[in-house]
C-alpha positions as MATLAB code, in Angstrom:
seq = 'MIQIPTRLEERLKKLFSRAKDREQFVKETLTKAIDDLEQNGSENMPEAIGGVLHLYTDGGSRGNPGKSAIGCVLIDPTSDRIVKEYKEAIGIHTNNVAEYRALIAGLEIAKSYHPNRLVCHLDSELIVKQLSGEYRVKMPTLQPLLQEIQEIISELPDVSFCHIPREENNKADKLVNQALDGVT';
ca = [
      34.563   29.003  214.322;
      35.393   25.458  213.129;
      35.589   24.765  209.422;
      34.502   21.245  208.555;
      36.062   19.632  205.463;
      33.691   19.534  202.490;
      33.551   15.732  202.344;
      32.631   15.532  206.013;
      30.019   18.252  205.619;
      28.463   16.303  202.723;
      28.293   13.171  204.869;
      26.689   15.122  207.715;
      24.097   16.531  205.293;
      23.153   12.986  204.316;
      22.627   12.103  207.983;
      20.987   15.365  209.067;
      19.071   17.346  206.463;
      18.522   20.327  208.782;
      21.496   22.577  209.574;
      20.315   22.898  213.177;
      20.470   19.108  213.634;
      23.977   18.969  212.115;
      25.195   21.750  214.401;
      23.693   20.015  217.453;
      25.367   16.719  216.519;
      28.772   18.388  216.073;
      28.366   20.270  219.354;
      27.435   17.105  221.299;
      30.232   15.077  219.701;
      32.882   17.692  220.484;
      31.590   18.159  224.017;
      31.797   14.392  224.646;
      35.311   14.194  223.152;
      36.545   17.092  225.293;
      34.942   15.611  228.418;
      36.621   12.256  227.683;
      39.999   13.973  227.264;
      39.584   15.861  230.527;
      38.617   12.664  232.402;
      41.026   10.205  230.798;
      43.921   12.427  229.827;
      45.409   12.777  226.395;
      48.392   10.407  226.633;
      46.936    7.983  224.113;
      45.638   10.631  221.737;
      47.705   11.554  218.698;
      48.784   15.133  218.534;
      46.710   17.104  216.056;
      49.021   17.908  213.192;
      46.905   18.918  210.211;
      48.851   20.259  207.254;
      50.464   17.882  204.780;
      51.610   14.423  205.816;
      53.433   11.769  203.801;
      52.549    8.108  204.249;
      54.881    5.315  203.140;
      53.381    1.823  203.186;
      54.607   -1.597  202.204;
      53.267   -5.097  202.402;
      55.097   -8.292  201.706;
      54.835  -12.029  201.841;
      57.398  -14.785  201.936;
      55.800  -17.057  199.411;
      52.776  -15.996  197.399;
      50.644  -16.690  199.305;
      52.847  -16.940  202.330;
      53.668  -15.475  205.722;
      52.789  -11.772  205.342;
      53.384   -8.490  207.118;
      52.778   -4.782  206.728;
      54.751   -1.641  207.501;
      53.695    2.019  207.604;
      55.666    5.212  208.172;
      53.919    8.569  208.585;
      56.170   11.595  208.091;
      55.721   15.322  208.636;
      57.554   16.684  205.568;
      58.073   20.162  207.017;
      60.374   18.787  209.716;
      61.173   15.406  208.106;
      60.089   13.937  211.456;
      58.645   10.437  211.696;
      55.245   10.947  213.289;
      54.326    7.272  213.586;
      55.664    3.869  212.552;
      53.623    0.696  212.513;
      54.368   -2.942  211.685;
      52.344   -6.120  212.003;
      52.485   -9.740  210.899;
      49.104  -10.420  209.279;
      49.094  -14.192  208.657;
      49.125  -16.000  205.326;
      48.217  -13.803  202.339;
      49.338  -12.843  198.866;
      51.716   -9.934  198.382;
      48.900   -7.815  196.873;
      46.636   -8.397  199.863;
      49.539   -7.386  202.119;
      50.087   -4.189  200.079;
      46.391   -3.279  200.372;
      46.283   -4.100  204.090;
      49.369   -1.944  204.688;
      47.700    0.989  202.961;
      44.499    0.516  204.978;
      46.441    0.484  208.247;
      48.451    3.529  207.193;
      45.356    5.481  206.164;
      43.683    4.738  209.494;
      46.774    5.928  211.354;
      47.084    9.056  209.206;
      43.396    9.865  209.641;
      43.877   10.230  213.400;
      46.340   13.101  212.738;
      43.787   15.095  210.717;
      45.916   15.966  207.692;
      44.652   18.589  205.269;
      46.525   16.686  202.577;
      47.915   13.154  202.639;
      50.408   11.942  200.046;
      50.645    8.137  199.994;
      53.842    6.598  198.622;
      53.731    2.946  197.527;
      56.275    0.821  195.713;
      53.490   -1.269  194.160;
      52.728    0.250  190.772;
      49.826   -2.193  190.387;
      48.086   -0.944  193.539;
      48.606    2.727  192.599;
      47.131    2.123  189.141;
      44.208    0.179  190.591;
      43.511    3.013  193.044;
      43.577    5.576  190.221;
      41.195    3.479  188.132;
      43.766    3.003  185.396;
      43.703   -0.760  186.076;
      40.651   -2.770  187.077;
      40.731   -4.858  190.236;
      40.118   -8.344  188.882;
      40.816  -10.400  192.007;
      37.638  -10.841  194.087;
      39.708  -10.935  197.297;
      40.981   -7.399  196.603;
      37.564   -5.798  195.930;
      36.563   -5.376  199.604;
      40.014   -3.978  200.408;
      39.685   -1.405  197.616;
      36.227   -0.461  198.894;
      37.583   -0.063  202.428;
      40.305    2.268  201.134;
      37.734    4.309  199.225;
      35.631    4.662  202.380;
      38.605    5.826  204.430;
      39.792    8.362  201.866;
      36.257    9.777  201.637;
      36.777   10.901  205.255;
      39.967   12.813  204.425;
      40.035   16.185  202.657;
      42.746   15.421  200.072;
      44.547   12.133  199.382;
      46.896   11.296  196.531;
      48.776    8.124  195.660;
      52.137    7.946  193.959;
      54.352    5.094  192.897;
      57.936    5.217  194.122;
      60.888    2.917  193.471;
      61.388    0.203  196.067;
      64.651    1.766  197.301;
      62.772    4.951  198.259;
      60.434    2.907  200.451;
      63.159    1.379  202.620;
      61.738    2.475  205.994;
      58.377    0.768  205.410;
      60.099   -2.241  203.822;
      62.368   -2.588  206.876;
      59.285   -2.648  209.138;
      57.736   -5.408  206.997;
      60.865   -7.533  207.341;
      61.040   -6.900  211.090;
      57.430   -8.026  211.468;
      58.094  -11.115  209.344;
      61.166  -11.923  211.447;
      59.271  -11.379  214.710;
      61.483   -8.420  215.725;
      59.807   -6.178  218.297;
];
């Protein structure tokens, strides 16, 4: 009836060794979610999209460290429709912390749309290479952010990261600047 992604099934097996217990947990969780939707409506729920989604994220700071913000744009590539945009001023941080925080926010947003595949586009080559393991994360402040990203992507069936030139990330960059400027 419902096919559970392999990574999620593995996590359920760690929690519930018996198949019967896993099935009962899934049944109770779905029943509660459906009951909540029926009682509270679905206005605040994202539409279930699935399929492939593209995530563009950017983080920036004015000064390093300095006033920082993040921007995220989630796109359905089949229709080239913007599914969700997000921007937020995040306080005083370095540009790398802002880049990581933007990706975390974007992954959390994307996760709620249940993509089968998520392609993440970043204009920070450093972050992409750190995520791939090509570069080590030397800064202690970035380690917990990397771990948080790894935890989030373990909940998604297929995630890839690719570096893009800054000019191809203009929508996310614009959101960062709006957040830094206090534009609503």
